[in-house]
N, C-alpha and C positions, 0 to 999 in steps of 0.2 A: 696238792694245791686244790682250791675250790674253784670251779669254773662255772659260769652262768652263761648260756647261749640263747639269745633271743627270748627271753624271759618277759613274759606279759601278765599282768594281774588287773583284773577289773572288778569293780562293784557296781553292778547294773551298767548303766551307760559311762561311768566314770572310769577312766583308765589311770590306774595308780602307778604301774610299772609298764613302760612302753618300749620292748624290743632291747631289753638290757643285756648287753654281752660284755662281761668283765672277768678278768682273772685275779684271784687274790694269791700272792706269792706265799709260799710255804715257809715257816720259820721266822716270820716277821710280825711287825704289829702294823695293822692298816686301820685308819679311820675312814668312816663313810661321813661325808659332810654335805652340806647344801641347804637351801632356804626351808622353811616349814612347808609341809605337804610335797617335799620333793620325792618321797617315797623310800627314805632311808631305812626306816623300822620295817616297812613292808618287804624291802628286800632282804633284811636280816631274817625276817619271819619266814619267808619263802625258802631261804637257804636251809634254814632249820626244820623245814617241813612242818612248821606250826601253821602256816597259811599254806593254801593249795594254790599253785600257780594255774593259769588258764592254759598257757602255752610256753614252750621252750624246755631247755633241759638244764639241769643242775647236777653237776659231779663233784664228788668228795674223794679225791685220790682215785679217780676213774670210776668210782661208784655212782650209778644213777640213783639220786634220792627218791625218785619215783617208784623204783622196784626193789631197793635195798630194804631188808626188814628192819623195823624200828629198833630192835634190840642190838642189832649189829651196827646200825648208824649210830646209836647212843654211845657205843664204845670208841667211836671216832670223833663226834662232835657233841660239845656241850653249849648250852645257851644259858644265859642270865638275863631274864626279861626285867623290864622296868617295873612291871606290877607283879612282884612276887607274892604269890597267892598261898603260900604254904602257912599253916596255923602258927599265929604269934606265940603260943604256949609251947612250942618245941623249944628244947634246950639247943645251945650251940653245938653240943655233941651230936644230938638227934639230927640236926640239920646237915651237919658235915657227913655224917653217916648215911643220910639219904643219897649223897652223890654216888655212893657205892651200888645202888639199886640195880643198874644196867649189868653189873657183874655179879652181885650176890642175889639177886631177885628176891631182897627182904630177908635173907638168912645170911648175915655177914660171917665170914670165916676169919681166922687168925690173920690171914694176909689182908683182909679188907679192913680189919681193925688197925692193923700197921699203917695202911694207907691213911686212915682217918688221923691217927695221932701225927704223922708226918705233915698232914695239911695244917693241922691245928698249931703245930709248932712252927711252921713256915710262916704262918699269919700271926704268930705271937700272941695266941689267944688261949694259952694254957690256963689263965686265970679266970677265963670267962666260960669255960665248957659246960657248967652246969646252971649258967644264967638263961633265963628265958629271952626269946627274941624281943618282946615287947618290953624288956627291961634294959636293952641296950641303947646307946646313943646311935644316930643315923649312920655315923661313920663305922662304928663297931658292927652294927647289922650289916652293912655292905661287905665288910671284911669276912664275916661269917658266911655270906652267900659266895664270896670268891672262894673261900676255903672249900665250900661244897663242889663247885665245878671244878675245882683244882683235884679234889679227892676222886672225881669221876675219871681222871687220868686219861683224857682224851688229847689227840694231837691239835685239835681245833677248839678254840674257845670264843663264843660270840657273845658280845655285851650289848644290850640296848640302853644307851644313855646311862652309863655306870656312874656319871658324876651328879645325876639329878639329885637335888635336895642336899648336896654336899656344899659346905664352905669352901672358900679358896684353898686354905691349908689341907683339908681332908681330900679335895678334888686334886691337888697336886700330889698328895701322898698315893692316892689310888692310881694315878697315871704312872708314877714311879714303880709301883708295884707291878702293874700290867708289863712294864719293860723288863722288871727283874725276872717275873715268870717265863716271859718269851725267851731270855737269855739263858736262864738257869736250867730250863726244862725243855728247851726247843719247841715251845708252843708257838702255834699260829694264832695271833689275837686278832679279831675283827670287831671294831666296836663302832657305834653310832654316837657321834659327838656333835653338839652345837657350838661349842667353843673352838674356833679354828686356831686359837694360840696354842691351846693344848694339843690339838692335832698336830700343828706345825712343830711343837717342841718334843714331842714323845713318839711320832709315828716314823716308821720307815717308808710308807706309802700312803697315798690317799686316794679314795674313790668319791668323786663329786657328782651329785645327781641334782637334776631341775626338772620340775614338772613331770617327774616319773621316767626321764630320759638320762642316759649316761651323758654327763656333760664333759668330763675327762677323767683320766686316771693316770697314775705314774707316781715317780718318787716325790717326796716332800718338796724337793728342789724344783722339781717340775710344775707342780701344782700350786705352791705358795708363792705366787707371783702377782704383782699388782693388776696387770692386764687380765689374768684368768680370774682372780677373786673379785674383782670390780665387775666383771662380766656376769659371773656366777650370782652375785647377791645384788646386782643392780644398784650398787652405791660405791661411793669413792673409798678406796681401801689403798692405804700406803703400807708397804712391807719395808722393814728395817732389818738390816743384817746386824746380828748381835755379835760380841766377841767370841762367844762360845760356838760360833758357826751356825747357831739357830737363827731363824727367821720370826720377827715380831710384826703382827698386823695391827694397824692403827686405823680407826674408823672415824669417818668425819659425817655429821649429820647435815 
């Protein structure tokens, strides 16, 4: 599991994360929700060690990220950022192969290539392997990046707003894919989401932040409640129980 203990992050005099202690259960899908400026992405970046925390401890399966070598951490934890900065003239196969770098150090073996082919097949992208990233639709490009992190073959996969710039059908498809990856491979998926209905529908647990502090955490049933969400977002929210056992949130202006 991933555990944060009393984590703080500041930019000058501005505190972005304030004494955040939370546990992310293993083998499940957890969504991080909260208003804009709550510290959601910052928490994800601190866990992945892309941002340096000012104080506190973060452990991944007992490994302190502050002292664990980067190559060792990269074999346990993969992150897909919102601003993917890789060159657009990479092909899909090049991108997915890049996911094996923590294992191959740029010299892919036969075993690495087998991982690449499995990830491409799992994402059903065999017909797109020689296409360049800038030739793909937004949904196809996002699937290619998911194939890359899947190919990295880590126990933990972190995603920062994976539904950004996706329309509703593609967003739903992406969330179903995350559920399927967690189930099929036993992956722990942690993602930042703005849409609380997608979080409600597809998550096992939810972490809620507000103004840099941990507001609450727990199972979807414990967090997706009218009193909790109305307090979290400071607006009237109605929660309806759906026939599938899921909960749907309705907003009123």
